[in-house]
VOPAGU-2260 file (C-alpha; in pm, 1 decimal, decimal comma):
REM VOPAGU-2260
SITE   aa  ch    i         X         Y         Z
SITE  MET   A    0   12552,2   10155,6    8685,7
SITE  ASN   A    1   12730,9    9988,2    8963,4
SITE  ARG   A    2   13003,0    9749,9    9050,2
SITE  LEU   A    3   12970,0    9412,8    9217,2
SITE  THR   A    4   13277,1    9260,4    9365,6
SITE  THR   A    5   13275,8    8883,1    9403,0
SITE  SER   A    6   13520,0    8583,1    9413,6
SITE  GLU   A    7   13503,8    8582,9    9021,6
SITE  GLY   A    8   13603,1    8932,2    8986,5
SITE  ASP   A    9   13441,1    9289,9    8985,5
SITE  TYR   A   10   13127,7    9338,3    8732,4
SITE  ASP   A   11   12999,5    9679,5    8638,5
SITE  LEU   A   12   12640,9    9609,1    8600,8
SITE  ALA   A   13   12351,9    9833,9    8505,5
SITE  ARG   A   14   11986,8    9790,2    8474,5
SITE  PHE   A   15   11809,5    9820,7    8113,0
SITE  PRO   A   16   11764,4   10072,4    7968,0
SITE  GLU   A   17   12010,2   10250,6    8165,6
SITE  ASP   A   18   11904,1   10587,5    8308,5
SITE  PRO   A   19   12130,0   10782,6    8527,1
SITE  ARG   A   20   11847,1   10916,3    8733,2
SITE  ASP   A   21   11766,1   10568,2    8844,6
SITE  PRO   A   22   11865,0   10509,5    9174,0
SITE  PHE   A   23   11843,8   10132,6    9201,2
SITE  ARG   A   24   12094,5    9875,9    9130,8
SITE  ALA   A   25   12113,9    9593,3    8877,6
SITE  TRP   A   26   12168,3    9353,6    9187,0
SITE  ASP   A   27   12085,8    9333,3    9546,8
SITE  ALA   A   28   12181,7    9140,6    9881,1
SITE  ALA   A   29   11982,1    8827,7    9758,5
SITE  ASP   A   30   12226,6    8791,2    9454,8
SITE  ALA   A   31   12504,8    8870,3    9631,1
SITE  TYR   A   32   12412,2    8626,2    9917,0
SITE  LEU   A   33   12375,2    8333,0    9665,9
SITE  LEU   A   34   12688,3    8419,8    9473,2
SITE  GLN   A   35   12879,4    8402,3    9824,6
SITE  HIS   A   36   12700,5    8029,5    9900,4
SITE  LEU   A   37   12788,5    7887,1    9569,6
SITE  GLU   A   38   13161,4    7987,6    9660,4
SITE  GLU   A   39   13163,3    7922,2   10041,7
SITE  GLU   A   40   13004,5    7562,5    9943,3
SITE  ALA   A   41   13244,6    7506,1    9625,2
SITE  VAL   A   42   12926,9    7400,9    9443,6
SITE  ASP   A   43   13011,7    7191,0    9124,0
SITE  LEU   A   44   12913,8    7431,6    8786,7
SITE  SER   A   45   13048,4    7216,6    8583,2
SITE  GLY   A   46   12721,8    7028,9    8460,5
SITE  ASN   A   47   12383,0    7204,6    8321,8
SITE  VAL   A   48   12332,7    7532,8    8515,4
SITE  VAL   A   49   11989,9    7702,5    8497,0
SITE  VAL   A   50   11925,6    8052,0    8640,1
SITE  ALA   A   51   11548,0    8138,0    8686,2
SITE  GLY   A   52   11416,7    8482,2    8743,5
SITE  ASP   A   53   11762,0    8654,8    8707,9
SITE  ARG   A   54   11638,2    9032,4    8749,9
SITE  TRP   A   55   11900,4    9248,0    8542,2
SITE  GLY   A   56   12166,1    8952,4    8463,1
SITE  ALA   A   57   12383,1    8983,4    8742,8
SITE  LEU   A   58   12399,0    8633,3    8844,8
SITE  SER   A   59   12424,8    8502,5    8475,2
SITE  THR   A   60   12718,2    8774,1    8403,3
SITE  VAL   A   61   12906,4    8638,9    8723,7
SITE  LEU   A   62   12836,6    8284,5    8620,1
SITE  ALA   A   63   12911,8    8357,0    8255,0
SITE  ALA   A   64   13198,7    8116,4    8257,1
SITE  HIS   A   65   13001,0    7814,5    8324,0
SITE  HIS   A   66   12736,7    7885,8    8053,1
SITE  PRO   A   67   12443,5    7881,4    8225,8
SITE  VAL   A   68   12080,5    7911,9    8065,3
SITE  GLN   A   69   11890,1    8183,5    8190,1
SITE  ILE   A   70   11503,8    8178,4    8187,9
SITE  SER   A   71   11336,8    8511,3    8206,8
SITE  ASP   A   72   10990,7    8611,7    8145,0
SITE  SER   A   73   11123,5    9007,3    8113,6
SITE  PHE   A   74   11258,4    9154,5    7783,5
SITE  LEU   A   75   11423,1    9417,2    7983,3
SITE  GLY   A   76   11607,5    9163,3    8194,9
SITE  GLN   A   77   11699,3    8964,4    7901,9
SITE  ARG   A   78   11843,7    9309,0    7711,1
SITE  ALA   A   79   12008,1    9381,7    8043,9
SITE  THR   A   80   12184,6    9070,0    8060,9
SITE  ALA   A   81   12315,8    9082,6    7728,7
SITE  THR   A   82   12413,6    9426,0    7777,7
SITE  ASN   A   83   12572,4    9341,8    8116,4
SITE  LEU   A   84   12788,6    9065,6    7961,9
SITE  ALA   A   85   12909,3    9282,6    7660,8
SITE  ARG   A   86   12993,0    9576,3    7914,2
SITE  ASN   A   87   13221,2    9311,9    8116,1
SITE  GLY   A   88   13404,4    9199,3    7812,7
SITE  LEU   A   89   13236,0    8854,5    7777,7
SITE  PRO   A   90   13101,1    8673,4    7492,3
SITE  ALA   A   91   12734,2    8721,3    7412,5
SITE  GLY   A   92   12699,8    8343,2    7360,6
SITE  ALA   A   93   12798,4    8268,6    7731,6
SITE  VAL   A   94   12453,6    8263,6    7848,6
SITE  ARG   A   95   12174,4    8121,3    7674,2
SITE  LEU   A   96   11850,9    8317,4    7683,6
SITE  LEU   A   97   11534,7    8147,0    7738,0
SITE  SER   A   98   11189,2    8269,4    7825,8
SITE  PRO   A   99   10922,0    8068,6    8003,1
SITE  ARG   A  100   10756,8    7993,2    7641,6
SITE  ASP   A  101   11067,2    7825,2    7544,9
SITE  THR   A  102   11107,6    7452,1    7624,6
SITE  PRO   A  103   11355,8    7433,8    7929,2
SITE  PRO   A  104   11641,0    7218,1    7950,9
SITE  ASP   A  105   11605,5    6812,8    7941,5
SITE  ARG   A  106   11840,8    6798,3    8241,5
SITE  ILE   A  107   11956,5    7027,9    8522,4
SITE  ASP   A  108   12239,4    7000,8    8760,8
SITE  VAL   A  109   12205,2    7337,7    8946,3
SITE  LEU   A  110   11886,0    7529,8    8960,6
SITE  LEU   A  111   11932,4    7869,8    9081,3
SITE  VAL   A  112   11590,0    8055,9    9150,8
SITE  ARG   A  113   11538,8    8424,4    9216,4
SITE  VAL   A  114   11220,2    8444,8    9382,1
SITE  PRO   A  115   10981,7    8630,1    9177,9
SITE  LYS   A  116   10689,3    8870,3    9319,9
SITE  SER   A  117   10417,1    8696,8    9162,2
SITE  LEU   A  118   10367,2    8334,2    9370,8
SITE  ALA   A  119   10195,0    8204,1    9072,3
SITE  PHE   A  120   10467,7    8240,8    8833,9
SITE  LEU   A  121   10688,4    8043,5    9080,3
SITE  GLU   A  122   10447,0    7772,3    9061,2
SITE  ASP   A  123   10415,3    7741,5    8694,4
SITE  GLN   A  124   10817,6    7776,2    8684,7
SITE  LEU   A  125   10837,4    7521,1    8929,8
SITE  HIS   A  126   10641,7    7280,6    8759,1
SITE  ARG   A  127   10779,3    7343,4    8418,7
SITE  LEU   A  128   11134,9    7294,3    8545,3
SITE  ALA   A  129   11055,0    6971,2    8781,4
SITE  PRO   A  130   11072,3    6708,7    8488,8
SITE  ALA   A  131   11442,2    6811,1    8442,5
SITE  VAL   A  132   11534,0    6805,5    8790,2
SITE  HIS   A  133   11715,0    6488,8    8926,7
SITE  ALA   A  134   11819,6    6342,6    9265,3
SITE  GLY   A  135   12181,3    6520,2    9278,0
SITE  THR   A  136   12045,3    6873,9    9143,7
SITE  VAL   A  137   12168,1    7127,5    9368,8
SITE  VAL   A  138   11828,9    7377,2    9397,1
SITE  VAL   A  139   11886,1    7701,6    9568,5
SITE  GLY   A  140   11668,8    7975,5    9596,6
SITE  THR   A  141   11719,4    8347,4    9703,4
SITE  GLY   A  142   11531,2    8656,9    9753,8
SITE  MET   A  143   11481,7    8927,7   10002,3
SITE  VAL   A  144   11345,8    8830,5   10347,6
SITE  LYS   A  145   11008,9    9036,3   10258,1
SITE  GLU   A  146   10983,6    8837,2    9927,4
SITE  ILE   A  147   11001,1    8462,9   10087,5
SITE  HIS   A  148   10702,1    8357,9   10255,2
SITE  THR   A  149   10563,4    8016,3   10395,0
SITE  SER   A  150   10366,0    7978,7   10079,8
SITE  THR   A  151   10671,9    8021,6    9875,2
SITE  LEU   A  152   10860,1    7743,9   10078,5
SITE  SER   A  153   10542,5    7526,2   10062,7
SITE  LEU   A  154   10574,5    7554,9    9660,3
SITE  PHE   A  155   10916,9    7409,4    9645,7
SITE  GLU   A  156   10852,2    7163,5    9905,0
SITE  ARG   A  157   10523,9    7021,3    9707,3
SITE  ILE   A  158   10688,9    7040,2    9375,4
SITE  ILE   A  159   11054,1    6968,4    9392,6
SITE  GLY   A  160   11096,9    6845,2    9765,6
SITE  PRO   A  161   11218,2    6893,5   10124,8
SITE  THR   A  162   11270,0    7262,5   10157,8
SITE  ARG   A  163   11455,0    7486,2   10464,5
SITE  THR   A  164   11565,0    7825,5   10474,5
SITE  SER   A  165   11887,9    7981,2   10596,2
SITE  LEU   A  166   11958,6    8270,3   10825,8
SITE  ALA   A  167   11889,7    8605,0   10683,4
SITE  VAL   A  168   12177,5    8818,3   10569,8
SITE  ARG   A  169   12142,4    9182,0   10500,4
SITE  LYS   A  170   11765,9    9116,6   10483,6
SITE  ALA   A  171   11831,0    8847,2   10214,3
SITE  ARG   A  172   11748,9    8444,9   10249,4
SITE  LEU   A  173   11845,6    8137,9   10099,6
SITE  ILE   A  174   11632,0    7853,7   10017,2
SITE  HIS   A  175   11774,0    7488,3   10018,4
SITE  CYS   A  176   11550,9    7230,4    9839,5
SITE  THR   A  177   11628,4    6852,0    9803,1
SITE  PRO   A  178   11504,3    6714,9    9472,1
SITE  ASP   A  179   11265,2    6393,8    9556,6
SITE  PRO   A  180   11253,4    6179,7    9250,7
SITE  ALA   A  181   10954,1    6042,9    9427,1
SITE  LEU   A  182   10726,4    6320,2    9395,4
SITE  PRO   A  183   10490,1    6324,0    9122,6
SITE  ARG   A  184   10566,0    6567,4    8801,0
SITE  THR   A  185   10228,5    6697,0    8755,2
SITE  PRO   A  186   10141,0    6961,9    8483,3
SITE  SER   A  187   10106,4    7333,5    8579,7
SITE  PRO   A  188    9768,4    7465,1    8624,7
SITE  TRP   A  189    9814,1    7762,4    8438,9
SITE  PRO   A  190    9683,2    7953,2    8202,4
SITE  LEU   A  191    9365,8    8031,4    8393,5
SITE  ARG   A  192    9097,8    8170,8    8214,0
SITE  TYR   A  193    8756,0    8353,0    8298,9
SITE  GLU   A  194    8444,5    8536,6    8188,1
SITE  LEU   A  195    8482,2    8925,1    8197,8
SITE  PRO   A  196    8190,0    9090,2    8382,1
SITE  ALA   A  197    7909,3    9271,4    8261,6
SITE  ASP   A  198    8052,4    9584,9    8321,1
SITE  ALA   A  199    8368,9    9544,9    8120,7
SITE  GLY   A  200    8275,6    9762,2    7829,0
SITE  PRO   A  201    8259,3    9604,1    7480,6
SITE  ALA   A  202    8478,1    9305,2    7614,0
SITE  ALA   A  203    8212,3    9195,5    7846,0
SITE  GLY   A  204    8105,1    8826,2    7865,2
SITE  HIS   A  205    8419,0    8720,6    7671,2
SITE  THR   A  206    8703,7    8521,7    7788,5
SITE  VAL   A  207    9051,4    8626,3    7917,1
SITE  THR   A  208    9341,8    8366,1    7894,0
SITE  ASN   A  209    9599,8    8426,5    8194,9
SITE  HIS   A  210    9913,4    8300,2    8204,9
SITE  ALA   A  211   10111,6    8297,4    8531,2
SITE  GLY   A  212   10232,0    8593,9    8656,7
SITE  ILE   A  213   10015,7    8825,9    8519,7
SITE  PHE   A  214    9900,3    9119,3    8690,9
SITE  CYS   A  215    9526,5    9019,6    8858,8
SITE  ALA   A  216    9506,7    8686,2    8661,0
SITE  ASP   A  217    9230,6    8552,4    8843,3
SITE  ARG   A  218    9013,5    8857,5    8816,3
SITE  LEU   A  219    8960,5    9207,0    8657,2
SITE  ASP   A  220    9130,4    9465,1    8827,9
SITE  ILE   A  221    8953,6    9781,1    8890,1
SITE  GLY   A  222    9149,3   10020,4    8726,8
SITE  THR   A  223    9126,7    9825,6    8387,0
SITE  ARG   A  224    8741,7    9785,5    8487,1
SITE  PHE   A  225    8723,1   10172,5    8517,1
SITE  PHE   A  226    8919,1   10216,4    8208,5
SITE  LEU   A  227    8683,0    9987,7    7977,3
SITE  LYS   A  228    8403,8   10182,9    8085,6
SITE  HIS   A  229    8542,3   10529,9    7948,6
SITE  LEU   A  230    8753,4   10413,4    7639,1
SITE  PRO   A  231    8732,5   10645,5    7331,6
SITE  ASP   A  232    8440,2   10574,7    7066,7
SITE  ARG   A  233    8612,8   10544,4    6739,3
SITE  THR   A  234    8551,5   10424,1    6407,1
SITE  GLY   A  235    8758,5   10347,4    6104,4
SITE  PRO   A  236    9085,0   10201,6    6015,8
SITE  ASP   A  237    9262,5   10296,6    6328,3
SITE  ARG   A  238    9609,3   10160,2    6412,3
SITE  VAL   A  239    9571,0   10104,9    6787,6
SITE  VAL   A  240    9818,6   10022,6    7036,3
SITE  ASP   A  241    9784,9    9845,7    7372,6
SITE  LEU   A  242   10078,7    9953,5    7565,9
SITE  GLY   A  243   10173,2    9731,5    7833,1
SITE  CYS   A  244    9913,4    9526,0    7726,2
SITE  GLY   A  245    9883,3    9242,3    8020,9
SITE  ASN   A  246    9624,7    8988,6    7935,0
SITE  GLY   A  247    9516,8    9211,2    7626,4
SITE  VAL   A  248    9186,6    9288,2    7780,9
SITE  VAL   A  249    9194,5    9652,3    7660,2
SITE  GLY   A  250    9287,2    9575,1    7319,1
SITE  LEU   A  251    9032,4    9338,8    7281,6
SITE  ALA   A  252    8772,9    9592,6    7385,3
SITE  ALA   A  253    8910,2    9811,5    7145,7
SITE  ALA   A  254    8881,2    9580,4    6884,6
SITE  LEU   A  255    8552,0    9463,1    6939,2
SITE  ALA   A  256    8413,4    9838,3    6972,4
SITE  ASN   A  257    8596,0    9916,6    6607,7
SITE  PRO   A  258    8624,8    9589,9    6386,9
SITE  ASP   A  259    8783,0    9840,9    6144,6
SITE  ALA   A  260    9083,0    9883,2    6370,8
SITE  SER   A  261    9426,4    9698,9    6345,4
SITE  VAL   A  262    9531,1    9621,9    6722,9
SITE  THR   A  263    9931,9    9583,4    6828,7
SITE  PHE   A  264    9950,6    9435,4    7195,1
SITE  VAL   A  265   10271,3    9549,1    7331,0
SITE  ASP   A  266   10449,6    9431,0    7645,7
SITE  GLU   A  267   10795,1    9334,9    7812,7
SITE  SER   A  268   10664,2    9015,3    7954,0
SITE  HIS   A  269   10665,0    8704,5    7731,5
SITE  GLN   A  270   10369,6    8564,0    7924,7
SITE  ALA   A  271   10166,6    8882,3    7871,3
SITE  VAL   A  272   10190,3    8883,5    7503,2
SITE  ALA   A  273   10105,7    8501,1    7515,7
SITE  SER   A  274    9826,7    8580,2    7723,6
SITE  ALA   A  275    9721,6    8884,1    7484,9
SITE  GLU   A  276    9739,7    8669,8    7181,1
SITE  GLU   A  277    9563,7    8373,9    7319,7
SITE  THR   A  278    9297,1    8629,7    7462,3
SITE  PHE   A  279    9254,7    8804,9    7108,9
SITE  ARG   A  280    9258,6    8501,3    6883,3
SITE  SER   A  281    8988,6    8311,0    7069,4
SITE  ASN   A  282    8740,8    8584,4    7095,8
SITE  THR   A  283    8756,0    8756,3    6754,3
SITE  GLY   A  284    8699,0    8627,1    6407,7
SITE  PRO   A  285    8978,6    8527,7    6169,6
SITE  GLY   A  286    8960,7    8853,6    5973,6
SITE  ALA   A  287    9067,7    9066,8    6297,2
SITE  GLU   A  288    9392,6    9216,0    6245,2
SITE  ALA   A  289    9662,4    9233,1    6537,7
SITE  ARG   A  290   10053,2    9208,8    6605,1
SITE  PHE   A  291   10181,8    9077,9    6929,2
SITE  VAL   A  292   10507,8    9206,5    7021,8
SITE  VAL   A  293   10728,9    9127,0    7325,0
SITE  GLY   A  294   10976,5    9448,5    7352,9
SITE  ASP   A  295   11093,0    9779,5    7549,3
SITE  GLY   A  296   10757,4    9973,1    7474,0
SITE  LEU   A  297   10710,7   10166,1    7165,2
SITE  SER   A  298   11094,4   10228,0    7136,1
SITE  GLY   A  299   11122,2   10055,3    6795,3
SITE  ALA   A  300   10804,5   10139,1    6674,9
SITE  GLU   A  301   10795,8   10373,0    6333,9
SITE  PRO   A  302   10721,2   10761,1    6415,0
SITE  GLY   A  303   10367,3   10788,9    6295,5
SITE  SER   A  304   10236,7   10451,9    6310,2
SITE  ALA   A  305    9972,7   10477,8    6563,0
SITE  ASP   A  306    9633,1   10670,8    6601,8
SITE  LEU   A  307    9576,6   10547,9    6908,2
SITE  VAL   A  308    9772,9   10420,5    7211,7
SITE  LEU   A  309    9594,8   10276,0    7538,8
SITE  ASN   A  310    9808,9   10226,0    7823,1
SITE  ASN   A  311    9772,3   10121,1    8214,0
SITE  PRO   A  312   10109,1   10197,2    8301,1
SITE  PRO   A  313   10291,1    9982,6    8624,3
SITE  PHE   A  314   10423,0   10177,5    8878,0
SITE  HIS   A  315   10636,9    9894,9    9029,1
SITE  SER   A  316   10959,8    9731,2    8870,3
SITE  HIS   A  317   10951,4    9423,8    9074,0
SITE  GLN   A  318   11004,6    9527,9    9455,5
SITE  ALA   A  319   11071,1    9930,0    9391,0
SITE  THR   A  320   10791,2   10180,9    9318,5
SITE  THR   A  321   10897,4   10431,3    9020,6
SITE  ASP   A  322   10756,5   10611,9    8776,9
SITE  ALA   A  323   11034,8   10563,7    8482,2
SITE  THR   A  324   10842,2   10299,4    8300,6
SITE  ALA   A  325   10543,4   10527,5    8276,2
SITE  ARG   A  326   10768,9   10824,4    8173,7
SITE  THR   A  327   10939,3   10574,8    7922,8
SITE  MET   A  328   10611,2   10442,5    7776,2
SITE  PHE   A  329   10470,8   10799,5    7721,4
SITE  HIS   A  330   10790,0   10959,1    7554,7
SITE  GLY   A  331   10740,1   10608,5    7344,3
SITE  ALA   A  332   10370,5   10687,4    7261,7
SITE  ARG   A  333   10443,2   11043,4    7173,8
SITE  ARG   A  334   10698,7   10925,2    6916,8
SITE  ALA   A  335   10471,7   10664,0    6770,5
SITE  LEU   A  336   10189,1   10872,5    6737,9
SITE  ARG   A  337   10084,3   11064,5    6422,5
SITE  GLN   A  338    9992,6   11420,8    6442,2
SITE  GLY   A  339    9660,8   11441,1    6603,3
SITE  GLY   A  340    9687,6   11118,8    6724,6
SITE  GLU   A  341    9582,1   11029,7    7090,6
SITE  LEU   A  342    9738,1   10845,9    7426,2
SITE  TRP   A  343    9465,4   10764,3    7687,6
SITE  VAL   A  344    9583,9   10672,6    8027,7
SITE  VAL   A  345    9416,8   10494,4    8328,4
SITE  ALA   A  346    9604,6   10519,6    8666,9
SITE  ASN   A  347    9579,7   10601,3    9055,1
SITE  ARG   A  348    9481,3   10949,2    9087,1
SITE  HIS   A  349    9748,4   11006,6    9351,2
SITE  LEU   A  350   10037,3   10909,8    9099,5
SITE  GLY   A  351   10015,2   11249,5    8928,8
SITE  HIS   A  352   10079,0   11155,4    8550,9
SITE  HIS   A  353    9892,5   11459,5    8432,4
SITE  THR   A  354   10214,4   11644,5    8509,8
SITE  THR   A  355   10427,6   11424,3    8331,0
SITE  LEU   A  356   10196,7   11402,8    8032,5
SITE  ARG   A  357   10163,0   11784,2    8022,8
SITE  ARG   A  358   10545,6   11821,4    8004,7
SITE  VAL   A  359   10559,3   11533,8    7742,6
SITE  PHE   A  360   10281,2   11634,7    7528,4
SITE  GLY   A  361   10250,1   11980,4    7613,0
SITE  ASN   A  362    9848,7   11882,1    7695,1
SITE  CYS   A  363    9638,2   11671,7    7898,9
SITE  THR   A  364    9287,3   11674,8    7972,4
SITE  THR   A  365    9115,1   11423,5    8217,2
SITE  VAL   A  366    8838,5   11231,0    8049,1
SITE  ALA   A  367    8709,7   11038,2    8344,1
SITE  GLY   A  368    8777,7   11025,8    8723,6
SITE  ASP   A  369    8651,1   10860,5    9052,9
SITE  PRO   A  370    8808,1   10879,7    9422,2
SITE  LYS   A  371    9080,5   10648,4    9340,6
SITE  PHE   A  372    9148,4   10666,5    8920,6
SITE  VAL   A  373    9175,8   10902,8    8660,2
SITE  VAL   A  374    9148,1   10869,2    8263,0
SITE  LEU   A  375    9375,9   11120,9    8091,6
SITE  ARG   A  376    9409,5   11185,2    7734,9
SITE  ALA   A  377    9705,2   11369,7    7561,5
SITE  VAL   A  378    9699,4   11444,9    7192,3
SITE  ARG   A  379   10021,2   11479,3    6966,2
SITE  ARG   A  380   10041,3   11796,6    6846,1
């Protein structure tokens, strides 16, 4: 936990789930710079305020008195917001939580945008919000200098209106955009679809749907490609989990290889789960069983409810490199697996996940490997 001091007061903030070993704060200089700008410019916050991409709820918590709408793709970010509101004695209803899959407000008077890592997601987000922006809307983006590029500014300029940047303060920068009502409000070009290549295992030749912001949305990434070549060969009524499903291609491959299996697709990204569901529905028959869950990994799964968990864990949380997400996924998989159930993981070789898996499961074997990737198998004893 850490304390953010603003003109509105002091706020104790934490990421979600809170981990005392986590060295990262729930806010950064970009959040502080934006809040300082709102104060110094006396921005009128009495109208409809929308906060897009608030990573851990710092902006929404500080602005809670103005009843903002927060639009976040992250389930963990939404949970962090709710937890931070409660931690600071603020009512849960002070911030309206929406995902990118929800209909945005009809009118936006102040639009605050935390620049996301994905340029595609920013493009999709601005297209969806632009119809609610009017000539008097105050539009301010924020991010660290390394997150804001010419292409970032070009999107604001093309979709919303004339754009300029501020001076950098503590390696953070603001984006000031003046809405141009004359600009055409064109629909988002997302989602993107492509056909899987011939070496994509059981899923070869099938079409994948990718909503904006999904990892490698325009092609099959090499780690997943390697995983698809080495998936377990199983039959029967397996309960399979595609953990951190992304666009769902791994779970789809498992379902196609074993039609008797029931697959659960889990991700903390609303965009990912929507992609996985469209991918699965468009490539399987009406009798195929599947569940689609936006959540914190397998934290809510019943013990012993899975026979097989397939996982390609991320090693970034926004701009930070961390193995915390992978560790959480491994512990959750162990709790969810029945005795004798298996966790299969694909990962960059250098990450050393075999060590963590041995610590969590008491065992780990290498199923396949090449100079860059390994496929690891751990069994619930």
